[in-house]
C-alpha positions in Angstrom: -73.7 -65.6 -5.1 -74.5 -67.3 -9.0 -70.9 -69.2 -7.7 -69.7 -72.4 -6.4 -67.6 -70.4 -3.7 -64.0 -70.9 -2.7 -61.4 -68.6 -1.0 -58.8 -66.6 -2.3 -55.8 -65.3 0.0 -54.1 -62.4 -1.2 -50.7 -61.4 0.4 -50.8 -57.7 -0.1 -48.6 -54.9 1.2 -49.5 -51.2 0.1 -48.8 -47.5 0.2 -50.2 -44.2 -1.4 -52.7 -44.4 -5.0 -51.9 -42.9 -8.2 -52.9 -39.2 -7.2 -54.4 -39.5 -10.8 -56.7 -41.8 -9.6 -57.8 -40.6 -6.1 -55.1 -38.6 -4.3 -53.7 -39.3 -1.0 -54.9 -42.0 1.2 -53.0 -41.7 4.8 -51.1 -45.1 4.9 -48.7 -45.0 7.6 -47.9 -48.5 7.5 -46.8 -48.4 4.2 -44.3 -45.4 4.1 -41.2 -47.9 5.2 -40.3 -51.0 3.3 -41.7 -53.3 5.9 -43.7 -56.3 4.6 -47.1 -56.1 5.3 -49.6 -58.8 4.5 -53.2 -58.6 4.1 -55.3 -61.4 3.0 -58.5 -61.0 0.3 -60.7 -64.4 0.8 -62.7 -64.6 -2.4 -65.3 -67.0 -4.6 -64.6 -69.5 -7.0 -63.0 -68.3 -10.3 -61.2 -69.7 -13.0 -57.5 -70.0 -13.8 -58.5 -67.7 -16.7 -60.0 -65.0 -14.4 -57.1 -65.5 -11.5 -55.0 -64.1 -14.2 -57.1 -61.3 -15.1 -57.1 -60.0 -11.5 -53.2 -60.8 -11.8 -52.5 -58.6 -14.4 -55.3 -55.7 -13.4 -55.5 -55.7 -9.8 -52.5 -57.3 -8.3 -49.4 -56.8 -10.6 -50.0 -52.7 -11.1 -49.5 -52.9 -7.0 -46.4 -54.8 -7.6 -44.5 -52.3 -9.7 -45.4 -49.4 -7.1 -44.6 -51.4 -4.4 -41.8 -53.7 -3.9 -42.4 -55.2 -0.7 -46.1 -56.8 -2.1 -46.4 -60.1 -2.2 -49.1 -61.6 -3.4 -50.4 -65.1 -2.4 -53.8 -66.5 -4.8 -55.2 -69.4 -2.9 -58.8 -71.2 -3.7 -60.5 -73.5 -0.5 -64.0 -74.8 -1.1 -67.1 -72.9 0.7 -66.5 -69.7 1.1 -69.3 -68.2 2.1 -69.4 -70.8 5.3 -65.8 -70.4 5.5 -66.0 -66.7 6.2 -68.5 -66.7 8.9 -66.8 -69.3 10.9 -63.7 -67.1 10.4 -65.2 -64.2 11.6 -67.0 -65.6 14.5 -63.3 -67.0 15.8 -61.9 -63.7 14.9 -59.8 -64.9 12.3 -61.1 -63.9 8.7 -59.1 -62.1 6.3 -58.5 -58.7 6.3 -61.1 -58.4 3.4 -63.9 -60.8 2.1 -66.3 -61.4 -1.0 -69.6 -62.2 0.2 -73.3 -61.0 -1.1 -75.2 -58.3 -0.6 -77.2 -60.4 1.9 -74.9 -60.7 4.3 -73.9 -56.7 4.8 -76.7 -56.9 7.6 -75.9 -59.8 9.5 -72.0 -59.1 9.1 -72.6 -55.4 10.2 -74.7 -55.4 12.8 -72.8 -57.6 14.3 -69.4 -55.2 13.8 -67.2 -57.5 12.0 -67.0 -55.2 9.1 -66.0 -52.0 8.4 -67.8 -48.9 8.0 -66.8 -47.3 4.9 -68.9 -44.0 4.4 -66.0 -42.0 4.9 -64.5 -43.3 1.6 -67.9 -43.1 -0.4 -68.3 -39.5 0.8 -64.3 -38.4 0.7 -63.8 -40.7 -3.1 -68.1 -39.3 -4.5 -68.5 -42.9 -4.8 -71.7 -41.9 -5.9 -71.0 -40.6 -8.9 -68.5 -43.5 -9.9 -70.6 -46.2 -9.3 -74.2 -47.1 -9.4 -76.5 -45.6 -6.9 -78.9 -49.3 -6.7 -75.2 -51.0 -6.3 -73.6 -49.1 -3.5 -77.7 -48.9 -1.4 -77.7 -52.5 -1.9 -74.5 -52.5 0.3 -76.6 -50.4 2.8 -76.4 -51.0 6.8 -78.4 -48.0 8.6 -78.4 -45.6 5.3 -74.1 -45.8 5.8 -72.0 -47.9 3.1 -70.5 -51.0 4.7 -69.0 -53.2 1.6 -67.9 -51.9 -1.7 -70.2 -53.2 -4.8 -67.4 -55.4 -6.6 -69.3 -56.0 -10.2 -72.9 -56.0 -11.6 -74.4 -58.6 -13.2 -77.9 -59.6 -14.8 -79.8 -63.2 -14.6 -81.0 -64.2 -17.8 -81.4 -66.8 -20.3 -78.3 -68.0 -22.2 -79.3 -70.2 -25.3 -77.7 -72.3 -28.2 -79.1 -70.8 -31.5 -78.3 -73.3 -33.7 -80.3 -75.6 -32.1 -83.3 -73.1 -32.0 -82.6 -73.2 -35.7 -82.4 -76.6 -36.0 -85.8 -77.3 -34.0 -87.6 -74.2 -35.8 -87.8 -72.4 -33.0 -87.4 -68.5 -31.7 -86.3 -67.6 -28.7 -89.4 -67.7 -26.3 -90.7 -64.3 -25.1 -94.0 -65.5 -24.2 -95.3 -68.3 -22.0 -96.8 -70.2 -24.6 -93.4 -69.8 -26.4 -91.7 -71.1 -24.1 -93.8 -74.2 -23.3 -93.6 -74.8 -27.1 -90.0 -74.8 -27.5 -89.5 -77.1 -24.1 -91.7 -79.3 -25.7 -90.3 -79.8 -28.5 -86.8 -80.0 -26.9 -88.2 -83.1 -25.1 -89.1 -84.5 -28.2 -86.0 -84.6 -30.0 -84.5 -86.1 -26.8 -82.5 -82.7 -25.9 -82.8 -80.9 -22.7 -85.1 -77.9 -22.6 -82.9 -76.3 -19.9 -79.3 -77.2 -18.0 -79.2 -76.2 -14.9 -77.3 -78.2 -11.8 -77.0 -77.6 -7.9 -75.9 -80.5 -6.3 -74.2 -79.8 -3.3 -74.8 -76.0 -3.8 -78.2 -74.8 -2.6 -77.5 -71.1 -3.0 -78.0 -71.7 -6.6 -81.4 -72.7 -7.1 -81.6 -69.4 -6.4 -81.6 -68.2 -10.4 -84.4 -70.7 -10.2 -86.9 -69.2 -8.2 -85.6 -65.6 -8.9 -86.5 -66.4 -12.6 -90.0 -67.3 -12.1 -90.6 -64.6 -9.6 -90.0 -61.7 -11.9 -91.6 -63.1 -14.9 -94.1 -64.2 -13.1 -95.5 -62.3 -9.5 -93.6 -59.6 -11.3 -90.8 -56.9 -10.0 -93.5 -54.9 -8.3 -95.3 -57.5 -6.4 -91.7 -58.7 -5.4 -90.9 -55.4 -4.1 -94.1 -55.8 -2.1 -93.1 -59.0 -0.2 -90.5 -57.9 0.6 -91.5 -54.7 2.0 -94.2 -56.3 3.9 -96.7 -55.1 2.3 -98.1 -58.4 1.0 -97.1 -62.1 2.3 -96.1 -65.8 0.7 -100.2 -66.6 0.2 -100.2 -63.7 -2.3 -101.9 -65.0 -5.7 -98.9 -63.7 -7.4 -96.5 -64.9 -5.5 -97.6 -68.5 -4.7 -98.5 -68.6 -8.5 -94.8 -68.0 -9.2 -93.9 -71.4 -7.0 -96.5 -73.0 -8.2 -95.9 -72.8 -12.1 -92.0 -73.3 -11.4 -93.2 -76.6 -9.9 -95.3 -77.3 -12.6 -92.5 -76.6 -15.2 -90.4 -79.3 -13.2 -92.7 -81.5 -13.1 -93.0 -81.6 -16.4 -89.1 -82.3 -17.6 -88.0 -79.0 -18.7 -85.6 -78.4 -16.5 -83.1 -81.5 -17.0 -85.7 -83.9 -16.5 -85.6 -83.5 -13.0 -82.5 -84.3 -12.2 -80.8 -80.9 -11.6 -80.8 -81.9 -8.0 -78.0 -85.0 -8.8 -75.9 -83.4 -10.9 -73.4 -80.4 -10.3 -73.7 -77.1 -12.0 -70.6 -77.9 -13.8 -71.8 -80.5 -15.4 -74.9 -79.0 -16.6 -73.0 -76.3 -18.3 -70.9 -79.2 -20.2 -74.2 -80.4 -21.0 -75.1 -77.0 -22.6 -71.7 -76.6 -24.1 -71.9 -79.7 -25.8 -75.4 -79.2 -27.5 -77.4 -81.2 -25.5 -79.6 -78.6 -24.3 -81.3 -75.7 -25.3 -81.1 -73.6 -22.5 -79.5 -72.4 -20.1 -80.5 -70.3 -16.8 -77.8 -68.2 -15.8 -76.9 -65.4 -16.6 -74.3 -62.5 -18.0 -71.5 -64.1 -15.8 -71.7 -67.6 -17.4 -70.2 -66.4 -21.0 -68.3 -62.9 -19.6 -66.4 -63.8 -16.6 -67.0 -68.1 -16.2 -65.8 -69.2 -19.7 -62.8 -67.9 -21.5 -63.8 -66.4 -24.7 -64.0 -68.3 -27.5 -64.7 -71.3 -25.8 -68.3 -71.9 -27.4 -67.9 -73.5 -30.7 -71.8 -72.5 -31.5 -73.8 -69.6 -32.3 -75.2 -68.8 -28.8 -77.1 -65.5 -27.9 -78.9 -64.9 -24.2 -82.1 -63.4 -23.5 -84.9 -61.7 -21.1 -86.4 -65.0 -19.4 -89.9 -65.7 -20.9 -92.7 -63.8 -19.5 -94.4 -66.5 -17.1 -97.9 -64.5 -16.6 -100.0 -62.5 -19.2 -99.4 -58.7 -18.2 -96.2 -59.5 -16.9 -93.2 -59.1 -19.3 -90.1 -60.8 -20.0 -87.5 -59.7 -17.8 -83.5 -60.1 -16.5 -82.6 -59.3 -12.8 -80.0 -57.3 -11.7 -77.8 -58.1 -9.0 -74.7 -56.8 -7.3 -72.3 -60.1 -7.6 -70.7 -59.9 -5.0 -69.6 -57.3 -2.6 -65.9 -56.9 -0.6 -65.8 -56.0 3.3 -63.6 -55.4 5.2 -62.5 -57.0 8.4 -63.5 -54.4 11.7 -60.1 -56.4 13.5 -57.7 -55.5 9.9 -54.5 -53.5 11.0 -55.0 -52.0 7.6 -58.0 -50.8 6.4 -56.6 -48.1 4.2 -54.7 -50.4 2.5 -57.6 -52.7 1.7 -59.6 -49.8 0.5 -56.3 -48.5 -1.6 -56.7 -51.5 -3.2 -60.2 -51.9 -3.9 -60.4 -48.1 -5.4 -57.3 -48.0 -6.9 -58.6 -50.2 -9.6 -62.8 -49.7 -9.3 -62.3 -46.1 -10.1 -59.4 -46.7 -12.8 -62.0 -46.7 -15.6 -60.0 -47.6 -18.0 -57.8 -50.8 -16.5 -61.4 -51.7 -14.9 -63.4 -51.8 -18.5 -59.8 -54.1 -20.1 -60.6 -55.9 -17.7 -64.0 -56.7 -18.0 -63.2 -56.7 -21.9 -61.0 -60.1 -20.8 -63.1 -61.7 -19.0 -63.6 -60.5 -15.5 -66.8 -59.5 -13.4 -68.3 -56.2 -15.0 -67.6 -54.0 -12.4 -70.4 -52.0 -10.3 -67.9 -48.7 -11.9 -70.0 -46.5 -14.3 -68.0 -47.3 -17.5 -68.8 -46.3 -20.6 -68.1 -47.7 -24.1 -65.5 -45.3 -24.9 -63.9 -46.9 -21.9 -63.3 -50.1 -23.3 -60.6 -51.1 -25.5 -61.3 -50.7 -29.2 -60.4 -54.3 -29.9 -62.4 -56.4 -28.1 -63.4 -60.9 -28.6 -66.7 -60.6 -30.4 -68.2 -63.1 -27.1 -67.1 -59.6 -24.8 -68.4 -57.8 -27.1 -71.8 -59.9 -27.3 -72.1 -60.3 -23.3 -71.4 -56.9 -22.2 -74.1 -55.4 -24.7 -76.9 -57.6 -23.8 -75.7 -57.3 -19.9 -76.1 -53.4 -20.5 -79.6 -54.1 -22.2 -80.9 -56.2 -19.6 -79.8 -53.4 -17.0 -81.3 -50.0 -18.6 -84.7 -51.9 -19.4 -88.1 -50.3 -18.8 -88.4 -53.7 -16.0 -86.0 -55.1 -14.7 -86.5 -57.7 -11.4 -84.4 -58.2 -8.3 -81.8 -61.2 -8.1 -82.3 -63.1 -4.5 -78.5 -62.7 -4.2 -78.2 -59.3 -4.2 -81.5 -57.9 -2.7 -83.7 -60.8 -0.4 -83.2 -60.7 3.5 -80.7 -63.5 4.9 -83.3 -66.1 6.9 -85.9 -65.8 4.1 -83.4 -66.4 1.5 -81.3 -69.1 3.2 -84.6 -71.0 4.0 -85.7 -71.1 0.0 -82.2 -72.1 -0.6 -82.1 -74.8 1.6 -85.5 -76.2 1.2 -86.5 -75.3 -2.3 -85.2 -78.8 -2.9 -87.4 -79.9 -0.7 -90.5 -78.5 -2.8 -89.5 -80.1 -6.2 -88.8 -83.6 -4.8 -92.5 -83.5 -3.0 -90.7 -84.1 0.3 -92.6 -81.1 2.1 -95.8 -79.2 0.8 -96.2 -75.8 -1.0 -98.5 -74.8 2.0 -95.9 -75.8 4.4 -92.8 -74.0 2.3 -94.9 -70.6 1.8 -95.8 -70.4 5.8 -91.9 -71.2 6.6 -90.9 -68.4 4.3 -93.4 -65.9 5.8 -92.2 -66.8 9.1 -88.6 -66.3 8.5 -89.0 -62.9 5.9 -91.2 -61.7 9.4 -88.1 -62.1 11.5 -85.7 -60.5 9.0 -88.1 -57.2 8.9 -88.7 -57.3 13.0 -84.7 -57.4 12.7 -84.1 -54.3 10.5 -84.3 -55.6 7.1 -84.8 -53.1 4.3 -85.4 -53.8 0.4 -83.0 -51.8 -1.3 -84.4 -52.4 -4.5 
C-alpha cells in the first residue's frame, strides 16, 4: 500500500507443481492441453520488476506448461478498480490487495478460503506467522502474504556529512537536521502524495510509532483507548507541527506526486525520504543512486519512546471466489513462494522481499551492494525489539480510509484536529462493531 496502484493481468494455464516443492495438487483442468486463461491484477511495478516477475514467477511455468500464455498489463487505480469489478462479478482470478481489505472481501464472499492449503503445505512453518495472521478472517487464511516490508527513513549520507550531521535518532537531533537543511535551502524530507491519498499512511504511521509508541497503537486498535488519548492525539499534533515548520517538502507534498518527490531525493535536493525498504529494494533499479545512501529507524518523537520502524505485509494475494481455477491459482503462488532459492534470487534482483522465511544461505553469493544493504537493514528492522504496525498492514478499513482521505485537510487547515479525531474514532468503533480484530 505504499504504492501507486495499477492492474496487472496475467493469462496462465498451469498443471502440477514440482513434487520437490509442493507435492501433488489435484488440477483436473490442466491434465489436458486445453488453453486456460487466468488473470492476475497487481499493483504498479516498474519495468525492471516486471522482468523479474517474468523470469522467476512466470517463465518456470511456461517451461513446464507449453499451453500457458502470459499477458502482463497495467492500468491505474488497482485498488478501486478491483473493488468495482468484484461487485460486478468481473474481477480477475487473482488480485493483490492490502491486508486491510481481507476482512471486507472475505466477509462479502469475494475471496476463497485458503485454510486447507495453509495446513496441507505447512505454511506456518514456511512463512512469517505475523504475515499469515494479517491475512486471516475469523481465524482462517483468506489471502496469501506476498511480501514483507519495513517503513523507515532513507537518507542521503553525502548530504548529512556535508552539513556536519549524524543520522538523527532523537527528536532533538531530528529538529536540528531539518532546521540545518532548511538553512541551506535543502528539503529536509521529500514526500509527495498528490492524487494518491493512501500514501499519507507513511506520514502518520511514523509519528504514531515513534510518538504514541507501538503499545499505545495496539491499545487504540483493540478499543482500549481512543483517539483522544494524550499519546495518540500528541502524535498527530507533533506531525502537524513538523508540517507547519516546513520540514516536509515545504508543505507542498499535496501538490506533487510521489515520483516528483523521489526525483528530489535522487537528485540530491532532499536530505531524507520517508518511505521504506521497498524503495531501494524494489522500486529503484539497483545501482541507480550515485550517492552514499542508507536507511534508519524513524527518530524518536517523544522521550521514552524509542526510534523504530514499522513492519507490514507489502501486498497479499486473494483468489476470486468466482474463478474456475482456484487450484491453479494456488499452484502458481506456492510454487514460487515455497521455492526458497528462487524467491531469494528474485529478491536479490529487486523483487519485494517474499513473506517466506528466507535465510542468508538462500541468497545468491554474488549480489549488488545495494541489494545487500537494503535486505540487511530490512532484516534489522524486522528483528528489532520494538517494531511498529504499518497502517496498510494492520489498521481497520473504515478508520484507515477516513484518515487517508482526510489527513490532507488537517495539513492544510481545512478541518480542526478535534473534528478529525472525532470522526476517526467513530470509524474505528464501526470497524470494531463489524468484527475487526487487530492482528499485530
